[in-house]
C-alpha positions in Angstrom: 33.4 124.6 -51.6 32.1 127.3 -53.8 32.8 125.2 -56.9 30.9 122.3 -55.5 27.9 124.5 -54.7 27.9 125.9 -58.3 28.2 122.4 -59.7 25.3 121.3 -57.6 23.1 124.2 -58.7 24.0 123.5 -62.3 23.1 119.9 -62.0 19.8 120.8 -60.3 18.9 123.2 -63.0 19.8 120.7 -65.7 17.7 118.0 -64.0 14.7 120.3 -63.6 15.0 121.4 -67.3 15.0 117.8 -68.4 11.9 117.0 -66.3 10.0 120.1 -67.5 11.0 119.3 -71.1 9.7 115.7 -70.7 6.5 116.9 -69.2 6.0 119.4 -72.1 6.5 116.6 -74.6 4.1 114.4 -72.7 1.4 117.1 -72.8 1.9 117.6 -76.5 1.8 113.9 -77.2 -1.5 113.5 -75.2 -3.0 116.4 -77.0 -2.1 115.0 -80.4 -3.5 111.6 -79.5 -6.7 113.2 -78.2 -7.1 115.1 -81.5 -6.5 111.9 -83.6 -9.0 109.9 -81.5 -11.7 112.7 -81.7 -11.2 113.0 -85.4 -11.4 109.3 -86.3 -13.7 108.1 -83.5 -16.2 110.8 -82.7 -18.4 110.5 -79.7 -21.8 108.8 -80.1 -24.9 110.3 -78.6 -26.5 108.7 -75.6 -29.4 107.5 -77.6 -27.2 105.8 -80.2 -25.2 104.1 -77.4 -28.4 102.9 -75.6 -29.9 101.7 -78.9 -26.8 99.7 -79.7 -26.3 98.2 -76.3 -29.8 97.3 -75.4 -31.6 96.0 -78.4 -33.8 93.5 -76.6 -36.6 94.6 -74.3 -36.2 91.4 -72.3 -32.6 92.3 -71.5 -33.8 95.8 -70.4 -36.5 94.3 -68.2 -34.0 91.9 -66.6 -31.6 94.7 -65.8 -34.3 96.8 -64.3 -35.5 94.0 -62.1 -32.0 93.2 -60.9 -31.4 96.9 -60.0 -34.7 97.1 -58.2 -33.9 93.9 -56.2 -30.5 95.2 -55.3 -31.8 98.6 -54.1 -34.5 96.8 -52.1 -31.9 94.6 -50.4 -29.3 97.3 -49.8 -31.2 100.6 -49.2 -29.3 103.9 -48.9 -29.1 105.3 -45.4 
């Protein structure tokens, strides 16, 4: 019985070690990918994003009107 208990504990520790090792590798991989993305694709400022996405004043007016109508139809309580 003592041999089975020690084998079970050994197997448990091995399994937990593998899981923690995998999680550590996952954290390192995510950190590396984040560094690569931030280096080659830096964040744009909010003004640059809005200038690129909404170039037409008519589109902005249509979006504003739609949001206004939605808020009028579904007011917050």
